DSSP file (Angstrom, degrees, kcal/mol; ACC not computed):
  #  RESIDUE AA STRUCTURE BP1 BP2  ACC     N-H-->O    O-->H-N    N-H-->O    O-->H-N    TCO  KAPPA ALPHA  PHI   PSI    X-CA   Y-CA   Z-CA
    1    1 A M    >         0   0    0      0, 0.0     3,-0.6     0, 0.0     2,-0.4   0.000 360.0 360.0 360.0 118.3   -4.8   83.1  -66.3
    2    2 A R  T 3   +     0   0    0      1,-0.2     0, 0.0     0, 0.0     0, 0.0  -0.760 360.0  17.8 -90.2 131.7   -7.3   85.8  -66.2
    3    3 A G  T 3  S+     0   0    0     -2,-0.4     2,-0.3     1,-0.2    -1,-0.2   0.793  79.0 171.7  79.6  28.5  -11.0   84.9  -66.5
    4    4 A F    <   +     0   0    0     -3,-0.6     2,-0.4     8,-0.2    -1,-0.2  -0.536   5.7 175.5 -73.8 138.6  -10.7   81.2  -65.6
    5    5 A K        -     0   0    0     -2,-0.3     7,-0.2    37,-0.0     5,-0.1  -0.957  31.7-121.5-139.3 120.0  -13.9   79.4  -65.1
    6    6 A C     >  -     0   0    0      5,-3.0     4,-1.9    -2,-0.4     5,-0.1  -0.428  13.3-144.9 -65.9 131.4  -14.0   75.7  -64.5
    7    7 A P  T  4 S+     0   0    0      0, 0.0    -1,-0.2     0, 0.0     0, 0.0   0.634  94.7  45.6 -72.2 -13.3  -16.1   73.9  -67.2
    8    8 A K  T  4 S+     0   0    0      3,-0.1    -2,-0.0    39,-0.1     0, 0.0   0.878 133.1   6.6 -97.7 -41.8  -17.4   71.4  -64.7
    9    9 A C  T  4 S-     0   0    0      2,-0.1    -3,-0.1     0, 0.0    -1,-0.0   0.308  89.2-121.7-126.0  11.0  -18.5   73.4  -61.6
   10   10 A D     <  +     0   0    0     -4,-1.9     2,-0.2     1,-0.2    -6,-0.0   0.680  56.5 154.0  58.4  23.3  -18.1   77.1  -62.7
   11   11 A N        -     0   0    0      1,-0.1    -5,-3.0     2,-0.1    -1,-0.2  -0.502  35.6-155.8 -74.1 148.4  -15.6   77.8  -59.8
   12   12 A T        +     0   0    0     -7,-0.2     2,-0.3    -2,-0.2    -8,-0.2   0.435  63.6  94.3-110.1  -1.1  -13.2   80.7  -60.7
   13   13 A E        +     0   0    0     -7,-0.0    30,-1.7     2,-0.0    31,-0.4  -0.748  52.0 165.7 -92.9 139.6  -10.3   79.7  -58.3
   14   14 A Y  E     -A   42   0A   0     -2,-0.3     2,-0.3    28,-0.2    28,-0.2  -0.924  29.8-142.9-147.3 168.1   -7.4   77.5  -59.6
   15   15 A E  E     -A   41   0A   0     26,-2.1    26,-3.2    -2,-0.3     2,-0.3  -0.966  20.0-148.0-126.9 145.2   -4.0   76.2  -59.0
   16   16 A T  E     +A   40   0A   0     -2,-0.3     2,-0.3    24,-0.2    24,-0.2  -0.818  21.2 160.9-115.0 161.0   -1.3   75.8  -61.7
   17   17 A G  E     -A   39   0A   0     22,-1.9    22,-2.6    -2,-0.3     2,-0.3  -0.916  21.9-133.8-157.3-179.8    1.5   73.3  -62.1
   18   18 A Q  E     +A   38   0A   0     -2,-0.3     2,-0.3    20,-0.3    20,-0.2  -0.995  15.4 176.9-146.6 151.8    3.9   71.8  -64.5
   19   19 A F  E     -A   37   0A   0     18,-1.9    18,-2.5    -2,-0.3     2,-0.3  -0.974  17.4-137.4-144.9 161.2    5.2   68.4  -65.5
   20   20 A R  E     -A   36   0A   0     -2,-0.3     2,-0.3    16,-0.2    16,-0.2  -0.877  17.4-173.8-118.2 153.1    7.6   66.8  -68.0
   21   21 A A  E     -A   35   0A   0     14,-2.0    14,-2.7    -2,-0.3     2,-0.2  -0.962  31.9-100.0-143.3 156.4    7.3   63.7  -70.1
   22   22 A V        -     0   0    0     -2,-0.3    11,-0.2    11,-0.3     3,-0.1  -0.519  33.3-173.2 -69.2 136.8    9.4   61.6  -72.5
   23   23 A G        -     0   0    0      9,-0.5     2,-0.3    -2,-0.2    -1,-0.1   0.713  52.0  -2.2-113.7 -20.6    8.5   62.3  -76.1
   24   24 A G  S  > S-     0   0    0      1,-0.1     4,-2.2     0, 0.0    -1,-0.2  -0.884  78.6 -78.2-156.0-177.9   10.3   59.9  -78.3
   25   25 A T  H  > S+     0   0    0     -2,-0.3     4,-1.9     2,-0.2     5,-0.1   0.934 123.9  44.6 -55.6 -51.9   12.8   57.0  -78.7
   26   26 A L  H  > S+     0   0    0      1,-0.2     4,-2.5     2,-0.2    -1,-0.2   0.865 112.2  54.9 -63.3 -36.4   16.0   58.9  -78.4
   27   27 A S  H  >>S+     0   0    0      1,-0.2     5,-2.5     2,-0.2     4,-1.3   0.903 109.6  47.6 -60.9 -43.6   14.5   60.8  -75.4
   28   28 A K  H  <5S+     0   0    0     -4,-2.2    -2,-0.2     3,-0.2    -1,-0.2   0.879 111.6  49.3 -65.6 -42.2   13.8   57.4  -73.8
   29   29 A I  H  <5S+     0   0    0     -4,-1.9    -2,-0.2     1,-0.2    -1,-0.2   0.930 120.2  35.3 -59.5 -49.7   17.2   56.2  -74.4
   30   30 A F  H  <5S-     0   0    0     -4,-2.5    -1,-0.2    -5,-0.1    -2,-0.2   0.550 107.3-122.1 -84.2 -10.3   18.9   59.2  -73.1
   31   31 A D  T  <5 +     0   0    0     -4,-1.3     2,-0.5     1,-0.2    -3,-0.2   0.904  56.1 153.9  68.5  42.2   16.4   59.9  -70.3
   32   32 A V      < -     0   0    0     -5,-2.5     2,-1.2    -6,-0.2    -9,-0.5  -0.912  46.1-137.2-108.7 128.5   15.5   63.4  -71.5
   33   33 A Q        +     0   0    0     -2,-0.5   -11,-0.3     1,-0.2    30,-0.1  -0.679  31.3 172.3 -80.1  98.1   12.2   64.7  -70.7
   34   34 A S        +     0   0    0     -2,-1.2     2,-0.4   -13,-0.2   -12,-0.2   0.638  56.0  64.5 -88.5 -13.8   11.4   66.4  -74.1
   35   35 A Q  E     -A   21   0A   0    -14,-2.7   -14,-2.0    -3,-0.1     2,-0.4  -0.884  62.7-169.5-113.1 138.7    7.8   67.4  -73.6
   36   36 A R  E     -AB  20  53A   0     17,-0.6    17,-2.9    -2,-0.4     2,-0.4  -0.977   7.1-173.2-128.5 144.0    6.8   70.0  -71.0
   37   37 A F  E     -AB  19  52A   0    -18,-2.5   -18,-1.9    -2,-0.4     2,-0.4  -0.981  16.6-145.5-137.2 147.2    3.2   70.7  -69.9
   38   38 A T  E     -AB  18  51A   0     13,-3.2    13,-3.3    -2,-0.4     2,-0.4  -0.928  17.7-157.0-110.0 140.1    1.3   73.2  -67.7
   39   39 A T  E     -AB  17  50A   0    -22,-2.6   -22,-1.9    -2,-0.4     2,-0.5  -0.895   8.7-163.1-118.3 144.7   -1.7   72.2  -65.8
   40   40 A V  E     -AB  16  49A   0      9,-2.2     9,-2.4    -2,-0.4     2,-0.4  -0.991  15.4-170.9-125.4 125.1   -4.6   74.3  -64.4
   41   41 A T  E     -AB  15  48A   0    -26,-3.2   -26,-2.1    -2,-0.5     7,-0.2  -0.940  24.1-123.4-121.4 134.3   -6.7   72.7  -61.7
   42   42 A C  E  >  -A   14   0A   0      5,-2.5     4,-1.4    -2,-0.4   -28,-0.2  -0.542  16.4-143.3 -75.1 134.4   -9.9   73.9  -60.2
   43   43 A T  T  4 S+     0   0    0    -30,-1.7    -1,-0.1    -2,-0.2   -29,-0.1   0.683  94.3  46.3 -77.0 -14.9   -9.6   74.2  -56.4
   44   44 A R  T  4 S+     0   0    0    -31,-0.4    -1,-0.1     3,-0.1   -30,-0.1   0.933 129.8  12.4 -95.6 -55.8  -13.1   73.0  -55.8
   45   45 A C  T  4 S-     0   0    0      2,-0.1    -2,-0.1     1,-0.0     3,-0.1   0.588  91.6-127.7 -97.5  -5.5  -13.7   69.9  -57.9
   46   46 A R     <  +     0   0    0     -4,-1.4    -3,-0.1     1,-0.3   -32,-0.0   0.438  48.4 158.4  73.0   4.4  -10.0   69.2  -59.0
   47   47 A F        -     0   0    0     -6,-0.1    -5,-2.5     1,-0.1     2,-0.4  -0.399  25.6-155.8 -57.5 136.1  -10.7   69.0  -62.7
   48   48 A T  E     -B   41   0A   0     -7,-0.2     2,-0.3    -3,-0.1    -7,-0.2  -0.972  16.3-159.7-128.6 135.7   -7.6   69.6  -64.5
   49   49 A E  E     -B   40   0A   0     -9,-2.4    -9,-2.2    -2,-0.4     2,-0.4  -0.800  14.6-148.4-104.6 142.6   -6.7   70.9  -68.0
   50   50 A V  E     -B   39   0A   0     -2,-0.3     2,-0.4   -11,-0.2   -11,-0.2  -0.944  11.5-170.4-124.2 135.2   -3.4   70.2  -69.5
   51   51 A Y  E     -B   38   0A   0    -13,-3.3   -13,-3.2    -2,-0.4     2,-0.3  -0.978  24.2-122.6-130.2 137.3   -1.6   72.5  -71.9
   52   52 A K  E     -B   37   0A   0     -2,-0.4     2,-0.3   -15,-0.2   -15,-0.2  -0.575  32.2-158.3 -76.8 132.8    1.6   71.8  -73.9
   53   53 A A  E     -B   36   0A   0    -17,-2.9   -17,-0.6    -2,-0.3     2,-0.1  -0.776  19.4-103.5-111.3 159.0    4.3   74.4  -73.1
   54   54 A D        -     0   0    0     -2,-0.3     2,-0.4   -19,-0.1   -19,-0.0  -0.453  32.2-156.7 -73.6 148.1    7.4   75.5  -75.3
   55   55 A K        -     0   0    0     -2,-0.1     2,-0.1   -21,-0.1   -19,-0.0  -0.996  10.1-132.7-129.9 136.3   10.8   74.1  -74.2
   56   56 A S     >  -     0   0    0     -2,-0.4     4,-1.4     1,-0.1     3,-0.5  -0.433  20.1-119.7 -86.6 163.0   14.0   75.7  -75.0
   57   57 A R  H  > S+     0   0    0      1,-0.2     4,-2.2     2,-0.2     5,-0.2   0.803 113.6  62.0 -68.2 -30.9   17.1   73.9  -76.5
   58   58 A L  H  > S+     0   0    0      2,-0.2     4,-2.1     1,-0.2    -1,-0.2   0.843 101.0  51.2 -60.3 -35.7   19.0   75.1  -73.3
   59   59 A E  H  > S+     0   0    0     -3,-0.5     4,-3.3     2,-0.2    -1,-0.2   0.894 106.9  54.9 -69.6 -42.1   16.6   73.1  -71.2
   60   60 A D  H  X S+     0   0    0     -4,-1.4     4,-2.1     2,-0.2    -2,-0.2   0.932 110.7  45.3 -52.9 -51.9   17.3   70.0  -73.4
   61   61 A I  H  X S+     0   0    0     -4,-2.2     4,-1.3     1,-0.2    -1,-0.2   0.903 111.4  51.1 -61.3 -42.6   21.0   70.3  -72.9
   62   62 A F  H  X S+     0   0    0     -4,-2.1     4,-1.3     1,-0.2     3,-0.4   0.923 110.0  51.1 -63.0 -44.0   20.6   70.8  -69.2
   63   63 A D  H  X S+     0   0    0     -4,-3.3     4,-1.3     1,-0.2     3,-0.3   0.900 106.3  55.2 -55.5 -41.9   18.4   67.7  -69.0
   64   64 A L  H  < S+     0   0    0     -4,-2.1    -1,-0.2     1,-0.2    -2,-0.2   0.793 113.5  40.1 -62.8 -32.3   21.0   65.6  -70.9
   65   65 A F  H  < S+     0   0    0     -4,-1.3    -1,-0.2    -3,-0.4    -2,-0.2   0.552 116.1  47.8-102.2  -6.5   23.7   66.3  -68.5
   66   66 A T  H  <        0   0    0     -4,-1.3    -2,-0.2    -3,-0.3    -3,-0.1   0.550 360.0 360.0-108.7  -2.5   21.8   66.2  -65.3
   67   67 A N     <        0   0    0     -4,-1.3    -1,-0.1    -5,-0.2    -2,-0.1   0.364 360.0 360.0 -78.9 360.0   19.9   62.9  -65.8
């Protein structure tokens, strides 16, 4: 992310991360994390923004067989 500026403290340094979450009933039954998110966290005040990321069908298939 070029030009990041924390909306809380105006810091320009950040860390990124990812997490996955269950999205619907079938996803819960088969334990497939159907939603993927990217996070951007300010290194000073720890304020975190969450962005929804795209997920490919291949990742869905891989999740189904590895959970």
